[in-house]
N, C-alpha and C positions, 0 to 999 in steps of 0.2 A: 452424427455428421461431424467431421473434423476438418477445418481449414487450417493451413499452416502458413505462417510467414516467419521471417527471421526473428528470433527473440531479441528483445531490446537489451542491449548492454551499453551502459553509459559510464564514462569516467568524468567523471568530474566530481530612541531606545537602546543603545549600546551599554552593556555592563562593563565593568573593569575587566581587563584581560586576566587578572589574577584569579577571577572566579572560576575560570575553566582552562587556563593556559596550559599547553602541552609541554612536556619535557622530552628532550632527546629528539633524534631525527627519525627518518623513515616515513614512508607513505602509509597512511591509514587505509586499510581495505575494509569496505563495508558491503555486506550482503543485505539488499533492501527489497522489501515487497514492492511489487509493480505499481501499486496505487500511490507510491511516493515519487513517481517519475517526474512530476511537475514541480513539487515542492523541495525535493532534496537538493537539487543544484543550488537553490538559494540558501539552504541550510548549510551545505558544505562550504559555500563561498563565505558565509559569515564566520564559520568556524576557522577557515583558513586565514582570514584577515586577523582574527583575534589571537590565534594560537601559533601562527606561522608554521602550520603543518599541512601538507598536501593530503587530499583524500581521493581515493579511487573507489567508485561505486559500481556494483553489478546488480542489475535488477532482475527479478524473476518471481516465481510463485514461492510463497512462504514454505509450503510443504516440500518443494524440491530442495530448498536450502537446508532443511533438516538433514536429508540424506547426504548432501555434500559436506556438511560440517561433521557428521558422523564418520565420513570417509576421509577426513583430514584436509578438506579444502582450506587454503590459507587465508581465512577471513579473520579480522580483528573484532568486528562488531556485527551483530545480527539485528536488523530492524524488521520484525515480523508484523504481518497484518493480522495475525492470530495470536492471542495471548497464551494459548495452550502450548504452542510449539517451543518457545524459550523455556517454559517451565518443565516440559518433558525432557529437554536437553539438559537442564540443570540437574534433574533427578539422576541422570545417567553420567553426569560429570563432564559433559561436552561444553557447557557454558558455566561461567561463574555465578552461582546462585545469588550471591550478594549484589550482583549487578542488575538482576532482572527487575524491570519496572514497566508499568503501563504508561506509554508516552502520548497516546492519542486514541481517540475514538473515530472510526471512519463512518462515512455516510454513503448509502447505496442510492444511485440514481438510474433512471431509465433514459437512455440517450438515443436520439435519432437525427439523421442529417437534416440540415435546414431546408433543403430542397424537397424533402419528403412531404407527401400530402397527409401524413398521419398527424393527428392532434395528440401529441404526447401528454398534454395536460389532462387528458381523460384518465390518466393513471393506469394502474395494472389491468383493469378490465379491457383496455385496448388490445392487450396481447392476445386475447381470445378471438379478436376480429380476424376475418379471413384475409384482410389486406396484409396482415402481418404473417409472413410465411416462414421467416427464420429469425431466431432470437439468439444472440451470442451471450454466453455467460462463461466465467472462468470455471474450470473443472472443479466441481464441488469436493472431490476427493483430495485436492491439493490446495485450494484457495478459499479463504473465508468469505470473499465476496460472492463466490459461486454458491456456497452454502446459505448465505444470507438471501440470495435471490430465490433459491429453492424454497426456503422458509416463507418468503413473502408470497410466492405463488400458492403455497398451501394455505396460508392465511386468507388470501383473496379467493380461494376456492377454484383456482384455474389450473392447478398443476396437471390434471389429466389432459386438459385441452392443449397446453403449451408443450408438454413433454415431447411430442413428435416434431416440434418446431425448433428444438434446442440445438445449437451449434456450440460445441465445447472448445474453449480456447485453453492454451497452456497457462495463461494468467490473465488478470483483469486488463492489463494493457493490450494484450493481443485481442481480447474481446472488443476493445475500443477500435482497434485497427480494422477488424472485420466490418464494423458498422461504418467507419469513416470511408472505407473503400467501396461501400455499397454492396458487399457480399451478403450482408444481412440487413434487415430493416431496422432492428432495434438491438441495442446492447445494454446489459445491466453492468454498470461500472461504478468506480469510486467517484465521489463528488470532486475530489481534487483533480482527477484526470479531465473531467468535463470542463474545468476552469482553465485548463492549459491550452496552449496553441498546438495544433490547429482545431481542436475539438470545440473550443469556445466560439471561434469564428464560424466553424462549419456546421454547427448543430444546435439543437435545443434539448433541454432535459427536464425531467420531472423528478423531484426529490421524493423517494419512497419513504413514507412515515416510519419512524423508528419502531413504532409499536407493531409493525408488520413482520419483524424479524428480530432474532436475538442481537444484542449490541455487538458491533464489530470493534472489539477492544484490541488495540495493537501494542505489542510489547517489544522492548529492546533488551539486549544482553551483550556481555563481552565474552567472546569465544575463549574457552579455557586454554587452548593451545596457542593463543596469540602471544607473540613476542613484543608486542607494542601496546601493552596494557595501560601504560601511563597516558598515552595519547588517546587510547580508546575511552578511558575514564573521562578525559578532558572533553571528548566529543559528546558523550552522554550528558555531561554536566552542561555543555552548551545547549544541547537539545532541551534540557530542563529549564534553561534560563528564560528571563522575560523576553529577550529577543527571539530565541528559538520558538517559544510558545506563540508569540505574535505572528511569526511566519507561518506556523502550522495553522493557526486560526484563519489567516488570510486565504488559505486554500480549503476552508470548510471543515477542518478537523476540530473535534472537541479536544480540549487539553485539560489534564488534571490541575487542580489548584495547588500551587506551592509544593511541588514534589521535592523530596529530600535528595541532596547531592549524592553522587556515587563516591564512596570513600575508598582509599587505597586498601 
């Protein structure tokens, strides 16, 4: 079953500015995984204050951005929710191999509306209950959160029961929209989305234990065709900074310890 809504497209502790300051003008264009929708506006705002460079962000599924970058989409930075995608692009020359690094680890949660009678704190076994008729997940062929959800279902031993209930969204943000609108009872989404408005106010969520699925390691890279590489490096260095890491943690992401700056 597939429900469709408009894809989300959004534009939009201090260290010294010299640590990541950009050079030259031009708007930085960022292709970002949908699970970053709540945190990235804060990150780009911090970067813009520090580097005096504007940033324009497009959100979507990580897998769909791979095809777009291969077809020449004019992005400068790729923020993937799947570590494999930037590395695949690096092997074929579409992103700068030296720029690829793991910037965060995502967390999978099970979300339901606050007015639902479902006790989401029962965890994954709840999904096998007859009260749960439809479950939204991001398309596993394109989105790592969808693959993580399927892995968690298998670990819990409920994959055969829930398979017929699944509603596939284009990305994890759309899965959240399906649940928020009431078109499904439950959505498997990123923790950061659950902390954002209006999901935080409108729902409750259960944190799926990390042991239930492979880690959701998220990686960044500079697009090889970018004409704005100086500012792209500056943004990735801001993302690695103490301020950037603090912002990521505040939205539930795990952050690597003391990552190495991106060099020219």
